[in-house]
N, CA, C and O atoms as a GROMACS GRO file, in nm:
protein
  304
    1MET      N    1  15.997  18.154  10.405
    1MET     CA    2  15.912  18.156  10.345
    1MET      C    3  15.827  18.065  10.409
    1MET      O    4  15.716  18.094  10.454
    2GLU      N    5  15.903  17.903  10.414
    2GLU     CA    6  15.834  17.796  10.455
    2GLU      C    7  15.744  17.804  10.568
    2GLU      O    8  15.634  17.748  10.563
    3SER      N    9  15.782  17.866  10.664
    3SER     CA   10  15.783  17.912  10.814
    3SER      C   11  15.584  17.999  10.758
    3SER      O   12  15.472  17.949  10.775
    4LEU      N   13  15.614  18.104  10.708
    4LEU     CA   14  15.505  18.154  10.665
    4LEU      C   15  15.381  18.086  10.603
    4LEU      O   16  15.263  18.111  10.630
    5ILE      N   17  15.427  18.003  10.521
    5ILE     CA   18  15.306  17.923  10.510
    5ILE      C   19  15.216  17.865  10.609
    5ILE      O   20  15.093  17.869  10.612
    6HIS      N   21  15.332  17.788  10.720
    6HIS     CA   22  15.253  17.683  10.828
    6HIS      C   23  15.212  17.791  10.899
    6HIS      O   24  15.104  17.762  10.950
    7ASP      N   25  15.254  17.935  10.934
    7ASP     CA   26  15.220  18.016  11.003
    7ASP      C   27  15.017  18.045  10.963
    7ASP      O   28  14.917  18.030  11.033
    8PHE      N   29  15.038  18.090  10.825
    8PHE     CA   30  14.914  18.119  10.709
    8PHE      C   31  14.775  17.992  10.808
    8PHE      O   32  14.682  18.014  10.886
    9ILE      N   33  14.849  17.835  10.733
    9ILE     CA   34  14.789  17.727  10.729
    9ILE      C   35  14.737  17.702  10.902
    9ILE      O   36  14.623  17.662  10.930
   10ASN      N   37  14.831  17.732  10.996
   10ASN     CA   38  14.777  17.708  11.107
   10ASN      C   39  14.721  17.811  11.183
   10ASN      O   40  14.703  17.780  11.301
   11ASN      N   41  14.680  17.945  11.145
   11ASN     CA   42  14.582  18.060  11.213
   11ASN      C   43  14.478  18.064  11.144
   11ASN      O   44  14.460  18.139  11.049
   12GLU      N   45  14.352  17.933  11.216
   12GLU     CA   46  14.260  17.887  11.165
   12GLU      C   47  14.143  18.058  11.131
   12GLU      O   48  14.061  18.063  11.039
   13ASP      N   49  14.170  18.180  11.234
   13ASP     CA   50  14.111  18.284  11.196
   13ASP      C   51  14.143  18.348  11.103
   13ASP      O   52  14.118  18.468  11.112
   14VAL      N   53  14.209  18.301  10.978
   14VAL     CA   54  14.219  18.370  10.862
   14VAL      C   55  14.217  18.277  10.761
   14VAL      O   56  14.153  18.303  10.659
   15TYR      N   57  14.294  18.144  10.775
   15TYR     CA   58  14.238  18.043  10.686
   15TYR      C   59  14.138  17.977  10.659
   15TYR      O   60  14.148  17.902  10.562
   16LEU      N   61  14.053  17.979  10.709
   16LEU     CA   62  13.902  17.919  10.668
   16LEU      C   63  13.823  18.070  10.604
   16LEU      O   64  13.766  18.067  10.495
   17PRO      N   65  13.829  18.164  10.666
   17PRO     CA   66  13.794  18.274  10.543
   17PRO      C   67  13.859  18.269  10.434
   17PRO      O   68  13.793  18.279  10.331
   18THR      N   69  13.969  18.256  10.425
   18THR     CA   70  14.003  18.218  10.304
   18THR      C   71  13.978  18.162  10.220
   18THR      O   72  13.954  18.219  10.114
   19MET      N   73  13.976  18.056  10.230
   19MET     CA   74  13.948  17.905  10.148
   19MET      C   75  13.788  17.947  10.124
   19MET      O   76  13.756  17.954  10.005
   20ILE      N   77  13.726  17.964  10.180
   20ILE     CA   78  13.589  18.023  10.164
   20ILE      C   79  13.583  18.131  10.055
   20ILE      O   80  13.484  18.123   9.982
   21ALA      N   81  13.636  18.193  10.040
   21ALA     CA   82  13.683  18.320   9.996
   21ALA      C   83  13.706  18.273   9.832
   21ALA      O   84  13.629  18.303   9.740
   22SER      N   85  13.818  18.200   9.822
   22SER     CA   86  13.859  18.123   9.744
   22SER      C   87  13.754  18.042   9.638
   22SER      O   88  13.729  18.050   9.518
   23ALA      N   89  13.701  17.947   9.768
   23ALA     CA   90  13.613  17.876   9.644
   23ALA      C   91  13.461  17.939   9.594
   23ALA      O   92  13.403  17.893   9.495
   24ILE      N   93  13.401  18.062   9.684
   24ILE     CA   94  13.319  18.134   9.560
   24ILE      C   95  13.376  18.208   9.458
   24ILE      O   96  13.333  18.218   9.342
   25VAL      N   97  13.526  18.286   9.531
   25VAL     CA   98  13.591  18.297   9.346
   25VAL      C   99  13.560  18.195   9.251
   25VAL      O  100  13.482  18.218   9.159
   26LEU      N  101  13.616  18.088   9.265
   26LEU     CA  102  13.668  17.993   9.173
   26LEU      C  103  13.505  17.956   9.127
   26LEU      O  104  13.498  17.948   9.004
   27ILE      N  105  13.384  17.934   9.189
   27ILE     CA  106  13.251  17.880   9.128
   27ILE      C  107  13.251  18.029   9.083
   27ILE      O  108  13.245  18.000   8.963
   28VAL      N  109  13.252  18.139   9.082
   28VAL     CA  110  13.176  18.246   9.015
   28VAL      C  111  13.255  18.213   8.872
   28VAL      O  112  13.197  18.192   8.766
   29VAL      N  113  13.381  18.212   8.890
   29VAL     CA  114  13.482  18.233   8.762
   29VAL      C  115  13.412  18.076   8.664
   29VAL      O  116  13.367  18.086   8.550
   30VAL      N  117  13.418  17.973   8.725
   30VAL     CA  118  13.352  17.881   8.634
   30VAL      C  119  13.272  17.886   8.569
   30VAL      O  120  13.287  17.851   8.452
   31LYS      N  121  13.109  17.946   8.634
   31LYS     CA  122  12.984  17.980   8.610
   31LYS      C  123  13.032  18.061   8.498
   31LYS      O  124  13.005  18.014   8.387
   32ALA      N  125  13.098  18.174   8.499
   32ALA     CA  126  13.110  18.259   8.379
   32ALA      C  127  13.155  18.163   8.266
   32ALA      O  128  13.084  18.136   8.169
   33PHE      N  129  13.263  18.119   8.285
   33PHE     CA  130  13.268  18.040   8.110
   33PHE      C  131  13.267  17.943   8.130
   33PHE      O  132  13.370  17.877   8.122
   34THR      N  133  13.129  17.877   8.174
   34THR     CA  134  13.024  17.803   8.146
   34THR      C  135  12.875  17.897   8.071
   34THR      O  136  12.785  17.841   8.010
   35ARG      N  137  12.882  18.035   8.095
   35ARG     CA  138  12.754  18.093   8.060
   35ARG      C  139  12.829  18.134   7.906
   35ARG      O  140  12.769  18.115   7.800
   36MET      N  141  12.954  18.188   7.911
   36MET     CA  142  13.026  18.238   7.831
   36MET      C  143  13.023  18.118   7.676
   36MET      O  144  13.012  18.140   7.555
   37ALA      N  145  13.036  18.013   7.743
   37ALA     CA  146  13.086  17.877   7.601
   37ALA      C  147  12.922  17.852   7.559
   37ALA      O  148  12.904  17.810   7.445
   38ALA      N  149  12.798  17.876   7.646
   38ALA     CA  150  12.684  17.823   7.580
   38ALA      C  151  12.631  17.913   7.527
   38ALA      O  152  12.526  17.886   7.469
   39ASN      N  153  12.686  18.071   7.524
   39ASN     CA  154  12.655  18.192   7.419
   39ASN      C  155  12.691  18.184   7.331
   39ASN      O  156  12.630  18.224   7.231
   40ILE      N  157  12.850  18.107   7.328
   40ILE     CA  158  12.904  18.100   7.182
   40ILE      C  159  12.812  18.011   7.111
   40ILE      O  160  12.739  18.050   7.020
   41ALA      N  161  12.817  17.901   7.152
   41ALA     CA  162  12.758  17.824   7.120
   41ALA      C  163  12.606  17.827   7.055
   41ALA      O  164  12.558  17.757   6.966
   42SER      N  165  12.549  17.934   7.133
   42SER     CA  166  12.426  17.951   7.066
   42SER      C  167  12.417  18.060   6.946
   42SER      O  168  12.306  18.074   6.895
   43GLU      N  169  12.508  18.125   6.904
   43GLU     CA  170  12.557  18.198   6.832
   43GLU      C  171  12.600  18.137   6.722
   43GLU      O  172  12.551  18.160   6.611
   44ARG      N  173  12.683  18.065   6.740
   44ARG     CA  174  12.683  17.987   6.614
   44ARG      C  175  12.612  17.900   6.552
   44ARG      O  176  12.628  17.863   6.435
   45THR      N  177  12.513  17.854   6.646
   45THR     CA  178  12.384  17.782   6.612
   45THR      C  179  12.283  17.860   6.521
   45THR      O  180  12.200  17.807   6.447
   46ARG      N  181  12.306  18.011   6.541
   46ARG     CA  182  12.192  18.123   6.492
   46ARG      C  183  12.272  18.122   6.366
   46ARG      O  184  12.214  18.094   6.261
   47ARG      N  185  12.410  18.153   6.364
   47ARG     CA  186  12.469  18.180   6.238
   47ARG      C  187  12.441  18.080   6.144
   47ARG      O  188  12.412  18.121   6.031
   48GLU      N  189  12.443  17.924   6.169
   48GLU     CA  190  12.424  17.800   6.080
   48GLU      C  191  12.280  17.822   6.045
   48GLU      O  192  12.259  17.816   5.924
   49ILE      N  193  12.180  17.846   6.118
   49ILE     CA  194  12.063  17.847   6.067
   49ILE      C  195  12.045  17.993   5.958
   49ILE      O  196  11.961  17.988   5.868
   50ALA      N  197  12.093  18.063   5.968
   50ALA     CA  198  12.090  18.183   5.890
   50ALA      C  199  12.136  18.195   5.727
   50ALA      O  200  12.086  18.254   5.631
   51ALA      N  201  12.279  18.092   5.746
   51ALA     CA  202  12.338  18.025   5.628
   51ALA      C  203  12.279  17.960   5.574
   51ALA      O  204  12.291  17.971   5.452
   52TYR      N  205  12.188  17.861   5.622
   52TYR     CA  206  12.086  17.758   5.548
   52TYR      C  207  11.991  17.838   5.474
   52TYR      O  208  11.967  17.828   5.354
   53ILE      N  209  11.934  17.923   5.563
   53ILE     CA  210  11.822  18.045   5.510
   53ILE      C  211  11.890  18.104   5.380
   53ILE      O  212  11.836  18.121   5.271
   54ALA      N  213  12.000  18.129   5.409
   54ALA     CA  214  12.055  18.220   5.329
   54ALA      C  215  12.080  18.146   5.159
   54ALA      O  216  12.047  18.188   5.048
   55GLU      N  217  12.162  18.009   5.207
   55GLU     CA  218  12.143  17.923   5.081
   55GLU      C  219  12.028  17.882   4.991
   55GLU      O  220  12.029  17.854   4.871
   56GLY      N  221  11.909  17.884   5.096
   56GLY     CA  222  11.780  17.856   5.033
   56GLY      C  223  11.801  17.661   5.079
   56GLY      O  224  11.748  17.572   5.012
   57SER      N  225  11.836  17.650   5.129
   57SER     CA  226  11.812  17.505   5.215
   57SER      C  227  11.682  17.475   5.302
   57SER      O  228  11.602  17.381   5.301
   58MET      N  229  11.695  17.608   5.386
   58MET     CA  230  11.542  17.653   5.501
   58MET      C  231  11.459  17.747   5.445
   58MET      O  232  11.482  17.838   5.365
   59THR      N  233  11.369  17.716   5.493
   59THR     CA  234  11.255  17.839   5.451
   59THR      C  235  11.283  17.899   5.626
   59THR      O  236  11.294  17.846   5.737
   60PRO      N  237  11.285  18.039   5.571
   60PRO     CA  238  11.265  18.132   5.698
   60PRO      C  239  11.183  18.114   5.820
   60PRO      O  240  11.230  18.136   5.932
   61GLU      N  241  11.057  18.073   5.798
   61GLU     CA  242  10.969  17.999   5.875
   61GLU      C  243  11.048  17.844   5.946
   61GLU      O  244  11.031  17.800   6.059
   62GLN      N  245  11.117  17.799   5.860
   62GLN     CA  246  11.178  17.646   5.943
   62GLN      C  247  11.287  17.712   6.057
   62GLN      O  248  11.283  17.693   6.179
   63GLY      N  249  11.378  17.786   5.989
   63GLY     CA  250  11.456  17.869   6.063
   63GLY      C  251  11.389  17.947   6.185
   63GLY      O  252  11.475  17.999   6.256
   64GLU      N  253  11.308  17.960   6.211
   64GLU     CA  254  11.258  18.065   6.321
   64GLU      C  255  11.199  17.968   6.438
   64GLU      O  256  11.206  17.989   6.558
   65ARG      N  257  11.128  17.837   6.362
   65ARG     CA  258  11.089  17.721   6.439
   65ARG      C  259  11.231  17.601   6.500
   65ARG      O  260  11.228  17.499   6.569
   66LEU      N  261  11.332  17.668   6.439
   66LEU     CA  262  11.462  17.600   6.525
   66LEU      C  263  11.510  17.666   6.601
   66LEU      O  264  11.580  17.616   6.690
   67LEU      N  265  11.492  17.797   6.593
   67LEU     CA  266  11.552  17.869   6.711
   67LEU      C  267  11.472  17.860   6.828
   67LEU      O  268  11.511  17.831   6.941
   68ASN      N  269  11.344  17.890   6.789
   68ASN     CA  270  11.193  17.895   6.907
   68ASN      C  271  11.204  17.777   6.967
   68ASN      O  272  11.138  17.765   7.071
   69SER      N  273  11.286  17.660   6.923
   69SER     CA  274  11.249  17.544   6.974
   69SER      C  275  11.406  17.503   7.109
   69SER      O  276  11.414  17.395   7.169
   70GLY      N  277  11.454  17.558   7.117
   70GLY     CA  278  11.573  17.584   7.192
   70GLY      C  279  11.530  17.638   7.304
   70GLY      O  280  11.564  17.578   7.406
   71LYS      N  281  11.469  17.728   7.315
   71LYS     CA  282  11.423  17.847   7.411
   71LYS      C  283  11.329  17.776   7.551
   71LYS      O  284  11.220  17.726   7.523
   72ARG      N  285  11.354  17.775   7.631
   72ARG     CA  286  11.311  17.728   7.718
   72ARG      C  287  11.184  17.785   7.787
   72ARG      O  288  11.184  17.902   7.751
   73ARG      N  289  11.051  17.761   7.884
   73ARG     CA  290  10.945  17.840   7.897
   73ARG      C  291  11.012  17.854   8.018
   73ARG      O  292  11.107  17.785   8.054
   74GLY      N  293  10.949  17.964   8.093
   74GLY     CA  294  10.991  18.022   8.234
   74GLY      C  295  11.119  18.084   8.248
   74GLY      O  296  11.146  18.160   8.342
   75CYS      N  297  11.194  18.054   8.163
   75CYS     CA  298  11.367  18.117   8.203
   75CYS      C  299  11.375  18.272   8.144
   75CYS      O  300  11.272  18.328   8.106
   76ASN      N  301  11.492  18.330   8.139
   76ASN     CA  302  11.503  18.470   8.118
   76ASN      C  303  11.478  18.471   7.939
   76ASN      O  304  11.479  18.577   7.877
   0.00000   0.00000   0.00000
């Protein structure tokens, strides 16, 4: 097993493309988790604002302003 690892590391024709592909996959996975966390936080905020509106602590207009204030202009 150890000789197989050494052969893999010493074979630059396979090693470099494998490292590049691994880095790309890692970046894609990290970005996906980051987007997922942002979407979860956004949905949680929407639910909290809806709860404040339902209990009467906030008017629907105030809630709408809060939700629209977080949107960036020029983005998706």
